[in-house]
C-alpha positions as CSV (number, residue, x, y, z in Angstrom):
1,M,85.3,83.6,114.6
2,Q,87.5,86.3,116.0
3,K,86.6,89.3,118.1
4,A,88.5,92.2,119.5
5,M,88.4,95.8,120.5
6,L,89.9,98.0,117.7
7,K,90.6,101.7,118.1
8,W,90.1,104.0,115.2
9,N,89.1,107.7,115.4
10,G,90.2,107.5,119.0
11,V,87.3,105.2,120.1
12,P,87.7,101.5,121.0
13,T,85.0,99.5,119.2
14,Q,84.1,95.8,119.3
15,V,84.5,94.0,116.0
16,V,83.6,90.4,115.2
17,T,84.8,88.6,112.1
18,A,84.3,85.3,110.3
19,G,87.0,84.5,107.8
20,R,90.1,86.7,107.4
21,W,90.8,89.0,110.3
22,I,90.4,92.7,109.4
23,E,94.0,93.6,109.6
24,E,95.0,90.7,107.3
25,G,93.2,92.4,104.4
26,L,91.6,90.2,101.7
27,S,92.7,87.1,99.8
28,P,95.3,88.1,97.2
29,T,94.1,85.4,94.8
30,G,90.4,84.9,95.5
31,K,87.3,87.1,95.2
32,R,87.9,90.7,96.2
33,D,84.7,90.9,98.2
34,V,84.0,91.8,101.8
35,V,80.7,91.7,103.7
36,I,80.2,94.3,106.5
37,V,77.4,94.1,109.0
38,V,76.3,97.3,110.8
39,T,74.4,96.4,114.0
40,G,71.2,97.7,115.3
41,N,70.9,99.3,118.8
42,P,72.3,97.9,121.1
43,G,75.4,98.0,118.9
44,I,77.1,95.0,120.5
45,A,78.7,92.9,117.7
46,E,78.6,89.7,119.8
47,F,74.8,89.5,119.4
48,Y,75.4,88.8,115.7
49,E,77.9,85.9,116.1
50,E,75.5,83.1,115.2
51,F,74.1,85.2,112.3
52,T,77.7,85.8,111.1
53,K,78.5,82.1,111.2
54,S,75.4,81.1,109.2
55,L,76.0,83.9,106.7
56,K,79.6,83.0,106.2
57,S,78.7,79.4,105.5
58,R,76.8,80.5,102.4
59,L,79.7,82.5,101.0
60,P,82.9,81.6,99.2
61,S,85.6,80.6,101.7
62,E,87.8,83.7,100.9
63,V,85.0,86.2,101.5
64,P,85.1,87.5,105.1
65,V,82.2,88.9,107.1
66,W,83.1,91.8,109.4
67,V,80.6,93.0,112.1
68,I,81.1,96.5,113.4
69,G,79.6,97.5,116.7
70,H,78.7,101.1,117.8
71,T,81.0,103.3,119.7
72,G,80.4,103.3,123.4
73,H,78.2,100.2,123.5
74,V,81.0,97.8,124.7
75,Q,83.5,99.0,127.2
76,P,87.1,97.8,126.9
77,P,88.2,95.1,129.3
78,S,90.2,96.2,132.3
79,N,93.3,94.3,131.1
80,L,93.6,96.5,128.0
81,A,95.4,99.8,128.3
82,I,92.8,101.7,126.4
83,T,90.0,104.0,127.6
84,M,86.8,105.4,126.1
85,P,86.6,109.1,125.4
86,S,84.4,111.1,127.8
87,V,80.7,111.1,127.1
88,S,80.9,114.9,127.3
89,N,82.2,114.6,123.7
90,W,78.9,112.9,122.7
91,E,78.5,114.7,119.3
92,E,82.0,113.9,118.3
93,N,82.2,110.2,119.4
94,Y,78.9,108.7,120.1
95,S,76.0,110.4,118.3
96,L,74.2,109.1,115.3
97,T,76.3,111.4,113.1
98,A,79.5,110.1,114.8
99,Q,78.3,106.5,114.4
100,V,78.0,107.0,110.6
101,K,81.4,108.6,110.3
102,H,82.8,105.8,112.4
103,K,81.7,103.3,109.8
104,V,82.8,105.4,106.9
105,D,86.3,105.7,108.4
106,F,86.4,102.0,109.2
107,I,85.8,101.2,105.5
108,K,88.4,103.7,104.4
109,K,91.0,102.4,106.8
110,Y,90.5,98.6,106.5
111,V,88.8,97.7,103.2
112,P,91.1,97.7,100.1
113,E,90.0,100.2,97.5
114,D,89.6,97.5,94.9
115,A,87.2,95.4,97.0
116,R,83.5,95.1,96.3
117,L,81.4,96.0,99.4
118,H,78.3,94.2,100.5
119,L,76.7,96.1,103.4
120,I,74.1,94.6,105.8
121,G,72.3,96.9,108.1
122,H,69.9,95.8,110.9
123,S,67.3,98.3,112.3
124,I,69.1,101.7,112.9
125,G,72.1,100.1,111.1
126,A,70.0,100.3,107.9
127,W,69.6,104.1,108.4
128,M,73.4,104.3,108.9
129,I,74.1,102.4,105.7
130,L,71.8,104.8,103.7
131,N,73.9,107.6,105.1
132,I,77.1,105.9,104.3
133,L,76.0,105.9,100.7
134,K,76.3,109.7,100.8
135,D,80.1,109.2,100.6
136,D,80.7,109.0,96.9
137,S,84.1,107.2,97.3
138,I,82.4,104.4,99.2
139,C,79.1,104.3,97.3
140,K,80.8,103.5,94.0
141,R,82.4,100.5,95.7
142,V,79.2,99.1,97.0
143,S,77.7,96.2,95.1
144,K,74.5,95.9,97.3
145,C,73.1,96.9,100.6
146,Y,70.8,94.5,102.6
147,L,68.6,96.5,105.0
148,L,66.9,94.2,107.6
149,F,63.9,95.5,109.5
150,P,65.0,99.0,108.4
151,T,64.2,101.8,110.9
152,I,64.6,104.6,108.3
153,E,61.4,106.7,109.0
154,Q,59.1,107.9,111.7
155,M,60.6,105.9,114.6
156,A,58.9,107.9,117.4
157,E,55.5,107.3,115.7
158,T,55.6,103.5,115.8
159,K,54.2,101.3,118.6
160,N,57.7,100.6,120.0
161,G,58.7,104.2,119.6
162,W,55.7,105.4,121.6
163,F,56.6,102.9,124.4
164,F,60.2,104.0,124.4
165,T,59.6,107.8,124.4
166,R,56.8,107.7,127.0
167,I,57.9,104.9,129.2
168,V,61.5,103.7,128.8
169,S,63.2,107.1,128.4
170,R,61.4,108.4,131.5
171,I,62.9,105.6,133.6
172,A,66.3,105.6,131.9
173,F,68.0,106.9,135.0
174,L,66.5,104.1,137.1
175,L,67.5,101.5,134.6
176,I,71.1,102.8,134.5
177,F,71.2,103.0,138.3
178,L,70.0,99.3,138.6
179,S,72.8,98.3,136.1
180,Y,75.2,100.2,138.3
181,I,74.2,98.2,141.3
182,F,74.4,95.0,139.2
183,S,78.0,95.9,138.2
184,F,79.1,95.4,141.8
185,F,78.0,91.8,141.9
186,P,80.7,89.2,141.4
187,K,81.0,88.0,137.8
188,F,79.8,84.5,138.6
189,L,76.7,85.9,140.2
190,Q,76.1,88.2,137.3
191,R,76.3,85.3,134.9
192,L,74.1,83.2,137.1
193,L,71.4,85.8,137.2
194,I,71.5,86.3,133.5
195,T,71.3,82.6,132.9
196,A,68.3,82.3,135.2
197,F,66.4,85.4,134.1
198,F,67.0,86.3,130.4
199,P,66.0,83.0,128.8
200,I,62.5,83.6,130.2
201,H,62.4,86.7,128.0
202,G,63.6,85.0,124.9
203,V,67.4,85.7,125.2
204,P,69.3,82.4,124.7
205,G,72.2,81.5,126.8
206,S,74.6,81.9,123.9
207,H,74.1,85.7,124.2
208,N,75.1,85.9,127.9
209,E,78.4,87.7,127.3
210,A,76.7,90.2,125.0
211,V,74.0,90.8,127.7
212,L,76.9,91.4,130.2
213,H,78.2,94.1,128.0
214,L,74.8,95.7,127.7
215,L,74.3,95.7,131.5
216,N,77.4,97.7,132.0
217,P,76.0,101.0,133.2
218,K,78.2,103.1,130.8
219,S,77.2,101.0,127.9
220,L,73.5,101.1,128.8
221,R,73.6,104.8,129.2
222,N,75.0,105.2,125.7
223,V,72.5,102.7,124.3
224,L,69.6,104.6,125.7
225,K,70.9,108.0,124.8
226,L,71.5,106.9,121.2
227,A,67.9,105.5,121.1
228,K,66.6,108.9,122.3
229,E,68.5,110.6,119.5
230,E,67.0,108.1,117.0
231,M,63.5,109.1,118.0
232,K,64.3,112.8,117.4
233,T,66.3,112.3,114.2
234,V,64.8,109.4,112.2
235,K,61.6,111.0,110.8
236,Q,61.2,111.5,107.1
237,R,62.3,108.7,104.8
238,D,65.1,109.9,102.5
239,D,63.4,109.2,99.2
240,P,65.8,111.1,96.9
241,L,68.7,109.1,98.4
242,I,66.8,105.8,97.9
243,T,66.0,106.8,94.3
244,R,69.6,107.5,93.5
245,N,70.7,104.1,94.9
246,I,67.7,102.0,94.2
247,D,69.8,99.4,92.3
248,K,72.0,98.9,95.3
249,L,69.2,98.4,97.9
250,W,67.4,95.3,99.1
251,F,64.8,95.7,101.9
252,Y,63.4,93.1,104.3
253,Y,60.3,94.1,106.3
254,G,58.8,92.2,109.1
255,N,55.0,91.4,109.3
256,C,54.8,91.8,113.1
257,D,57.4,94.6,113.8
258,G,56.7,97.2,116.4
259,W,59.4,99.4,115.1
260,V,58.7,99.0,111.3
261,P,55.0,98.4,110.7
262,V,53.8,96.8,107.5
263,K,52.5,100.2,106.4
264,F,56.1,101.3,105.9
265,Y,56.7,98.4,103.4
266,H,53.6,99.4,101.4
267,D,54.5,103.1,101.5
268,L,58.0,102.3,100.2
269,K,56.6,100.1,97.4
270,A,54.1,102.8,96.5
271,K,56.8,105.4,96.2
272,H,59.5,103.1,94.8
273,P,57.7,100.4,92.8
274,E,61.0,99.2,91.4
275,A,62.5,98.6,94.8
276,R,63.6,95.2,95.8
277,A,61.6,94.8,99.0
278,Q,60.5,91.6,100.7
279,L,57.8,91.3,103.3
280,C,58.4,88.5,105.8
281,K,56.0,85.5,105.7
282,Q,57.5,83.6,108.6
283,G,56.6,86.0,111.4
284,Y,60.3,86.7,112.3
285,Y,60.8,89.4,115.0
286,H,62.7,92.7,114.7
287,S,65.3,91.3,117.1
288,F,66.0,88.3,114.8
289,V,69.5,87.8,116.4
290,L,67.8,86.3,119.5
291,K,65.9,83.5,117.8
292,H,66.4,83.4,114.0
293,S,70.1,84.1,113.4
294,R,70.6,81.0,111.4
295,E,67.6,81.5,109.2
296,F,68.6,85.1,108.5
297,G,72.2,84.1,107.8
298,K,71.0,81.7,105.2
299,L,68.5,84.1,103.7
300,V,71.0,87.0,103.3
301,G,73.8,84.7,102.3
302,E,71.7,83.4,99.4
303,A,70.7,86.9,98.5
304,I,74.3,87.9,98.2
305,N,75.0,84.7,96.3
306,L,78.7,85.1,95.4
307,N,79.2,81.5,94.5
């Protein structure tokens, strides 16, 4: 596993990889395939490390897995001479539209044109991948898209959407202020508090560094602001886009998902009976990276099945 902050389009972004590093390209003699994971929100690639390891173990050795975080969700470390663009340029650098363009430009910059793309999107990452398919030059290179717990419609109308818009968004300032206070604590105390508190809420200790990124007040502000935008933007499912790309899409819906109720699965199948869509039977949660990373790595790796 490798991870670093890369800068393209003027915005430093966290990237995590298993297999060949991004700037090494692909194997000149093996399979010309690359798997790209687009995260949910929070867009912190480190949350997907265990999933990436499990996924990579199911793929041919020469096929890399590259996880792309969202702009503004991880701040560059102080020892790097790079800075984040001002949040005043939200639309250009941090908005939903900017996040999609950010992934499109990543693919065009780092993925060889003769490579086959396998795109994995979690939660809002699934919505982003559908929008990436609007770029014809990328769409024709895509072998398959794997959309996990896809928030691609009516987000604000769901149980979790209701809670976010009526509760969380109204106390966003307080949450950011508390994270600002937390940022003044010594690092050892921050880690101690995270280790003591977050496992109680189902966040394993292996995610401590990712949680530290999330609790940075600048990152948390961007995470919450992007979520607010999701509530306003993700409404009608884009059925024409799904129809055009139905042979490239594989959906995985949860059976106890506060963001994507089972009704959405049945609605999709009613509208697109030919769609490859699977309804979870194990009771996995929307935030699968917290408890079921290994299981999902195995599941998606076997679905890709490049062996």
